[in-house]
C-alpha positions in Angstrom: 0.0 0.0 0.0 1.3 3.5 -0.9 2.2 5.8 2.0 0.6 9.2 2.2 3.4 11.8 1.7 3.9 14.3 4.5 6.2 17.4 4.7 9.4 16.9 6.8 9.0 18.1 10.4 10.5 21.4 11.3 14.2 21.2 12.1 14.8 18.2 9.9 16.1 20.1 6.8 18.8 17.4 6.4 16.4 14.5 6.3 16.3 12.1 3.4 12.7 13.0 2.3 9.8 15.3 2.7 11.5 18.6 1.8 9.8 18.8 -1.6 6.4 19.0 0.1 7.7 21.9 2.2 8.3 23.7 -1.1 4.9 22.7 -2.6 3.2 23.9 0.6 5.1 27.2 0.5 4.2 28.1 -3.1 0.7 26.6 -3.6 -2.7 27.5 -2.1 -3.8 23.8 -1.7 -2.4 20.4 -2.1 -3.3 16.8 -1.3 -3.1 13.2 -2.3 -5.4 10.6 -3.9 -4.5 7.0 -3.2 -4.7 4.8 -6.3 -4.2 1.1 -6.8 -0.4 0.7 -7.0 0.5 4.2 -6.1 -0.9 7.7 -5.5 -1.5 11.1 -7.2 -0.2 14.2 -5.5 -2.1 17.3 -6.7 -1.8 21.1 -6.1 -3.7 24.2 -6.9 -2.5 27.8 -7.3 -5.1 30.6 -7.1 -4.9 33.3 -9.8 -5.1 36.9 -8.8 -7.3 39.0 -11.1 
C-alpha cells in the first residue's frame, strides 16, 4: 500500500525525504493526495489573482 506523503517536520532540513512537500506547501494554495491502486497522485492548486 502506498504511503501518504507528509512534509518533513521542522528542524529536519537534512532528512532524506519530505523537503519537496515543504516547497509545494510554500508556493501553492492547496495540495493533497489521492490513493490509487499501485500508487498515488499528488495534486496542487494555485489561485490566480485578477
